[in-house]
C-alpha positions as a printed NumPy array, in Angstrom:
array([[ -0.032,  -0.026,  -0.06 ],
       [  1.287,   3.408,  -0.851],
       [  1.86 ,   6.119,   1.753],
       [ -1.036,   8.432,   2.683],
       [ -0.638,  11.983,   2.2  ],
       [ -2.861,  14.924,   2.973],
       [ -4.602,  14.658,  -0.392],
       [ -5.751,  11.167,   0.437],
       [ -7.952,  12.196,   3.199],
       [-11.475,  13.566,   2.703],
       [-14.124,  14.699,   5.103],
       [-16.249,  11.794,   6.229],
       [-13.381,   9.226,   5.638],
       [-13.465,   6.377,   8.273],
       [-10.43 ,   4.256,   9.183],
       [-10.779,   1.147,  11.354],
       [ -7.611,   1.04 ,  13.278],
       [ -7.467,  -2.368,  15.102],
       [ -8.21 ,  -3.783,  18.472],
       [ -6.491,  -4.92 ,  21.421],
       [ -7.507,  -6.793,  24.715],
       [ -6.697,  -5.095,  27.977],
       [ -5.572,  -7.327,  30.958],
       [ -5.707,  -6.632,  34.75 ],
       [ -1.954,  -6.902,  34.739],
       [ -1.546,  -4.093,  32.191],
       [ -4.047,  -1.799,  33.943],
       [ -2.26 ,  -2.254,  37.36 ],
       [  1.144,  -1.72 ,  35.828],
       [  0.245,   1.451,  33.911],
       [ -1.527,   2.723,  36.957],
       [  1.185,   2.054,  39.441],
       [  3.593,   4.12 ,  37.355],
       [  1.27 ,   6.891,  36.144],
       [ -2.153,   7.067,  37.872],
       [ -1.982,   5.222,  41.31 ],
       [ -5.602,   5.61 ,  42.442],
       [ -7.133,   2.63 ,  44.311],
       [ -9.623,   1.635,  41.542],
       [ -6.617,   1.39 ,  39.088],
       [ -4.065,  -0.403,  41.153],
       [ -5.895,  -2.651,  43.801],
       [ -8.606,  -5.059,  42.794],
       [ -9.901,  -5.535,  46.412],
       [ -9.857,  -1.792,  46.998],
       [-11.674,  -1.242,  43.698],
       [-14.563,  -3.386,  44.734],
       [-15.489,  -0.758,  47.328],
       [-15.622,   2.104,  44.945],
       [-18.356,   3.392,  42.721],
       [-16.76 ,   1.252,  39.952],
       [-17.308,  -1.908,  41.729],
       [-14.039,  -3.406,  40.399],
       [-10.652,  -2.652,  38.743],
       [-10.766,  -0.116,  35.942],
       [ -8.161,   1.255,  33.531],
       [ -6.858,   4.75 ,  33.892],
       [ -8.374,   6.967,  31.231],
       [ -4.737,   7.927,  30.294],
       [ -4.106,   4.255,  29.798],
       [ -7.098,   4.067,  27.468],
       [ -5.68 ,   7.037,  25.554],
       [ -2.34 ,   5.348,  25.264],
       [ -4.026,   2.272,  23.919],
       [ -5.827,   4.269,  21.476],
       [ -2.628,   6.149,  20.37 ],
       [ -0.867,   2.79 ,  19.899],
       [ -3.595,   1.637,  17.495],
       [ -3.729,   4.948,  15.608],
       [  0.046,   4.863,  15.354],
       [  0.099,   1.268,  14.017],
       [ -3.225,   1.404,  12.043],
       [ -2.825,   4.927,  10.298],
       [  0.362,   6.851,  11.111],
       [  2.874,   4.167,  10.35 ],
       [  1.534,   4.062,   6.738],
       [  1.157,   7.84 ,   6.255],
       [  3.121,  10.908,   5.745],
       [  2.342,  11.962,   9.288],
       [  4.082,  15.017,  10.803],
       [  2.743,  14.882,  14.352],
       [ -0.024,  16.957,  15.776],
       [ -0.374,  20.236,  17.595],
       [ -2.441,  18.61 ,  20.39 ],
       [ -5.746,  17.253,  21.324],
       [ -8.879,  19.615,  21.494],
       [-11.013,  17.233,  23.429],
       [-10.905,  13.874,  25.203],
       [-13.747,  12.236,  26.874],
       [-13.912,   9.1  ,  29.111],
       [-17.489,   7.839,  28.816],
       [-17.453,   4.159,  30.021],
       [-14.884,   2.438,  32.396],
       [-12.472,  -0.022,  30.688],
       [-12.357,  -3.16 ,  32.628],
       [ -9.821,  -6.191,  32.588],
       [-10.73 ,  -8.522,  29.452],
       [-12.116,  -5.619,  27.399],
       [-11.205,  -5.575,  23.844],
       [-10.928,  -2.12 ,  22.555],
       [-11.232,  -1.053,  19.073],
       [-10.504,   2.515,  17.446],
       [-11.857,   4.103,  14.42 ],
       [-11.07 ,   7.512,  13.074],
       [-13.494,   9.816,  11.285],
       [-12.227,  12.899,   9.285],
       [-14.203,  15.953,  10.562],
       [-12.513,  18.576,   8.485],
       [ -9.214,  19.381,   6.966],
       [ -7.266,  22.511,   5.771],
       [ -3.891,  23.164,   3.963],
       [ -1.092,  24.96 ,   5.61 ],
       [ -0.645,  28.4  ,   4.11 ],
       [  3.183,  28.433,   4.624],
       [  4.349,  24.869,   4.566],
       [  3.945,  21.799,   2.328],
       [  1.538,  20.043,   4.645],
       [ -2.165,  20.17 ,   5.827],
       [ -4.282,  19.516,   8.916],
       [ -6.734,  16.611,   9.107],
       [ -8.929,  17.04 ,  12.052],
       [-10.439,  13.694,  13.321],
       [-12.563,  12.27 ,  15.873],
       [-11.104,   8.947,  17.161],
       [-13.789,   6.533,  18.834],
       [-12.747,   3.88 ,  21.165],
       [-15.288,   1.116,  21.632],
       [-15.239,  -2.093,  23.871],
       [-16.348,  -5.414,  22.552],
       [-20.018,  -4.729,  23.331],
       [-19.904,  -1.598,  21.089],
       [-19.939,   0.754,  24.108],
       [-18.268,   4.023,  23.207],
       [-15.548,   4.283,  26.121],
       [-13.541,   7.215,  25.035],
       [-13.315,   9.969,  22.27 ],
       [-10.378,  12.02 ,  21.137],
       [-10.754,  14.955,  18.82 ],
       [ -7.893,  16.921,  17.263],
       [ -5.882,  17.726,  14.233],
       [ -2.943,  15.759,  12.799],
       [ -0.367,  17.127,  10.449],
       [  0.294,  15.379,   7.09 ],
       [  2.794,  16.074,   4.548],
       [  1.478,  17.176,   0.933],
       [  2.111,  14.737,  -1.713],
       [  5.297,  15.624,  -3.679],
       [  5.058,  15.963,  -7.372],
       [  7.229,  12.856,  -7.873],
       [  4.876,  10.724,  -5.793],
       [  1.707,  11.79 ,  -7.733]])
């Protein structure tokens, strides 16, 4: 497959970006280092919280989404990074054994006025195996314009 450039995207384009199953060990390992709250690091303590059991940190969910975005889209594109995330929402807790899938939808796009690149604003949706929307991420990514020799 050829590399994806800015010109290959269009408003409404949908990319399915893969899936991964989350384990209790991964949830605890991530949280111990980056988000050590009881409902992320201790199964017994988590049972007594409003969540009724161990859940993944929202930041862990975002990290999983980023991995799937990188492997499913960015690795095969002329990606140049991103200026940030406009919005992140954690909607449903991610639990051990959940299989998360990510899809990206192009919301809008615009070319840079000064550089050979363009911005592609996408909404990424993270869903569990039941189809529940667990997380959304919205923001622009930067992609190189197609060079004349690649046209």
